[in-house]
N, C-alpha and C positions, 0 to 999 in steps of 0.2 A: 331542478337547483336555482338556486337563486346565481344571479350574474353580478358576480364581486369587483369586475373591473372599473377602473375611472371614468369611463368615456374616451373621449376622442384625443384628446389635447396631445398624445403619443404616436395619432393613427399614423400609419404608415413607416414606422422605426422598428426594427428589425428587432424581436422583443430577446437579446442575446445578451450574453456577458459582455462582450465588449460595448454594446451601447448604455451600460449602466451609468457610467458617468453622467453621461447627457440627458438622463431620464426624471419624473418628477419621484420626488422621497415615495410618493403611494405606489409608484412603478417600481422604483427600485425596490420595496419592500416584498411587493407581488409578485416578484421577479422570481423569488426562492418558492414557496409553493407552487406556482406553476411550474419551475422547471421539477421540483420534486414528482409534480405529475408526471410530466411529460417523460423523465427518466425511466419508468414504467414501461412507456409505451419503445422507450428506444431498447430497455434490455430485451422486452419480446420479441421487438426488430431482429435485434444479436442473435439471441435464440433460434428465430425461425432465419437465418442464415441470409438475410434481405441484400446486404452489402454485398457477399460473393457472387450472386446472381445479377450483379450491378455491374461488376470489374467491366466489359465491355461498351457498356452505354448503357444510355437512361432506358427506362422501360415502363409504361403501363402499369396500373395498377391488376387489372385483368390478367396479363401475363404473369406479372410475379407472385400474384396470388394460387394462379395453376403450379407456378417451379416451384413453390415452399409449402403447397399445403392452407391455404387460406383462404378467409371469404373476403373477393376484391374490395367491398366496399370498406368495410372494417381495415383492411391494409389500409387502404386509402390515407384515411383518418389520421389513422395511427402514424402514416408517412407525412402526411402534410401538420401533423402539429411538429415533428422531430424537425421539420423542415424551418418552421417558424422560428426552432431556436438554432436554426444554422446546421445542425446536422443532417444531412441529405437536401436535396434540391429537389425543387416544383418546375419547370418550365412552363410555357405558357401554354403547348400543347398536352398539360396536364399529365406528363410522365414525370418521372421521377428518377435524380441520380444521385451521387456523388458528390460531397463537399468532402476539401481534407480530413477534416473529422470524421468523416465516415468510412474514408478511405481505412481507416484505423480498425474497425468492425470488420474487413475481410479478416479470411482464417490463415490467408495464404502471403499476405504481406509482412517484411522482417520486422517491424514495429509494430505489429498486430497489437492492440488494445482488448479483441472481443473476450478474453478470459477474465481477463480485469474487469468488464464491464457484467459477462454474467456471473462474475461471485458478485456482485456488489445488488446483482438484483436475485441472490441465492436468498432462499428461505435463512441461511448460517448468519449471514449479516443484515437484510431486512428485518426480518423480525425482531431481534433487539430494540430494531430503531421504533418498534410499535410501542414499546415499553417505555420510551424515555420517561415519562413524566417521574415513573417510579423510581428509576434508579438517582432521579433528579433527589427524588425525597429521603431514598435510604441511603445514594453513595454505591451501592454492590449492584454489580453488572448483571444487565437484563438475561445473558444467555443461558447460567446456568437452570437457572428458573423456567424459562420454554424447554430447554432441551435434556433437563434433568442429570446435566453433568456439565463439568468445567471445559473450556472450549477445549485443550487440546485435549482430554480425556478423550471428547467426542471425535475429535480425528484421529487418534489411536483404536478407536471402535467401530468407523466408520471409511472405508478404505474408500469408497466411491465420493465422501465427503471430502475427503484426504488428499485424492487426487486433483480435487476442483481447484481446491486452493494452492497447490503446489502448480497445478499449471497457472494459474493466475502471478502466483510469485513469482516462477519463470520470465512472465512477458512482462513483469515489472521492470525487471531487472535486464532484460536480454539486450534493450536497446542502449546501456549506457554501462555495461560492465567496465568499460574500460575507461570513462571517467572514473566510478567508481573505484575502482583497483588503483588509478592515478593517486590515490588520497593516502593511498599505505605505503610507505619508503620501507623496506625489508632490511635494506643496508646490508650489513653482513652474514643477515641471519639465515641459516642455509636448508632448516627443516621449519617445517611451518603446519599448524594442525587447524583447521574451522570446525569449531564445537554444533552441531546440531544443525548444517549446513546440507545444501543439496547436491555440492559439489561444482554448481555450475561459479558460483562466485572462485571457489578455489583454485579452478582450473586458469581462468582468467588472470587472478593474479599471479599464478606459477608463469604461465604463459611471458607474463610483465617482467618476473624475477627467474629466468632462466636456470640460475646458478642453485634455486631452492627448489625442494624436493617437499611432498606435504601428503596429508591426508584426513579424512572429514569423518568426527570421532561425534557419536552418541551421545558421549556424557565422559566427566574426566574421566574416570577408570580405562577407557580405553584409550586416552591421551598415550602415544608412545613416549616413554622415558627420555628419548632423545629427545625432543619436539623445544625446539626453543623459544615460538611465539605462537598464541594461540590467539586466532581471531573467531569473535562473537557478531555475527551481521544481525542486526534484528531481531536479535534474541530478548533483550534484557526490557525492550519497550512492553513484551508481551505480560510482562511481571509487577505486580506492588512492590514497592522498595523493600521492605522488610524479605520477600519472595528473592529480589534483585541481588541484594546485598549477600543472602548465602549464597547464590551461584558466582558470583563475584568470589568468596573467600572460598568457595571450594576448589575455585579456578587456580587462586593464588596458589594455596598447597598441591597444585597439580603441577606446576612451574616449579617448585622447589625453591632452592636459597640462591643460585645465580642469580646476582644483579643484572646480569645482559641480557634476562629473557625478558619478553614481552607478554601484554595483553592490547589488543588492537580491538576498538567498539567501534564497529559501525552505525552510526544512526542518523534520524535528522531530528533535529531540535530546534525546537520551539523559538521565534524570534528571528531567528537566523535568515528567511528570506521574506520576501515579497512578491505573490500573496504566500501569506504563512500556512503552508500545506500542513505541516505538523501539526499546526492547533486543531487542524481538521480531522486527521487522521487519530487527531488525540481522544474523539466520541468515540473508535470505532476500538479504542482499547477501554474506554470507560467500560463503556456498552457490551461487549463480546470477551474482550481476556481479562477484563478487570487490572490489566495493567494501566500504562503511562506514556506518552511522548513528554519528553525535559527539557527546561532549558538549560543553557549550557551551565551555568552556575549549580541547578539542580543535581548535572552528572558530574560536576563536580564533587559534588558533597558524596554524592553515592561510593564513587569512584573511593573516596577516602574511608570511609564506612565499612568498605569491602575491604580493604588491605592494599591499595596502590597509592602509587604517585602517580598523577597525571603529568607525562613530558611534555606533549604535542598534542594539537588539536586542527589539523587544518582540514578546513570548510572549505563550502559551494555549495552555491543553489540549495542550500538547506539542510546539508549534508555534510557529519563531521566524522573524521576518523580519527579517534581519541588513543593516542597510543598511552599505553601504561606500565609502571615497572611497579613488582611486586616488592611490599614494605612485610617483613617478618616481626613480630613482635604483638604489642597490646594496639586494639583498633576501635577506633572510637563505636558508638550505639548501633543499631541502624537506620539510616536515616527516615522517617515517617515512622 
């Protein structure tokens, strides 16, 4: 394979995201395909549970390989590549250890990101990126063509795949539930339901508002009639605009005529943080679910089309909790 790196001008500089501003333009560009290749090694190291085996301190590759069931030379080379990007360390004695980033690959730490890393290397996520060129040409998500059905239909049919996704989602929010729930002020509301949730966020929200009770509902038909507020957390971003508007209109009907009832929508917002993680995650939506991450303006247009007035949008670190009031009467055409 031909070596496509630029020579020695940045020799000795750690090839990691933090070094990007000081790199030459060529090295900045090449960081991304190199990082994509190393990300596969990091996924494999996570799958083998290498970080768990390093919890008590550095070990050599032979010792590690025996512990995780790997070839010593191959394992050492993968760890060396990961260490070059700041994930794991390699000491002068050749032994490998954990960096703060690698600590998060452990399965037994409170803020573990191992399940997230595993999902990004899972065929559910990885294979659609293989067909990104076709998606850019057609605008159609790649996932249905690869797996024979849309993403959520596939998860309903494959319990194992659904479990992998659920574990990754749970780990995503486990460390910041307190922050995310702080964006929602229920005020006098005493009865709330989370639509299509896993219960973790709802429980954290109820802990913050002990005067409230709540339930998780699979759909609007199972929402208790005395519900005063509905919560949608990262549901609408999975949907294209027309489908999202249909969901919003169904939710509006479920909330009834009471003007004091509320809808809270918790989503990332494109352009609301730097780095703009929502813009990156939007590629997942494009390729996998067919949905989209949206700007604040696009969210406002979506709520109007769905029959809601946007009352407030407290935001922070790229997340926004939109507080909406149902409007009954004619609505605009679906966005998009």
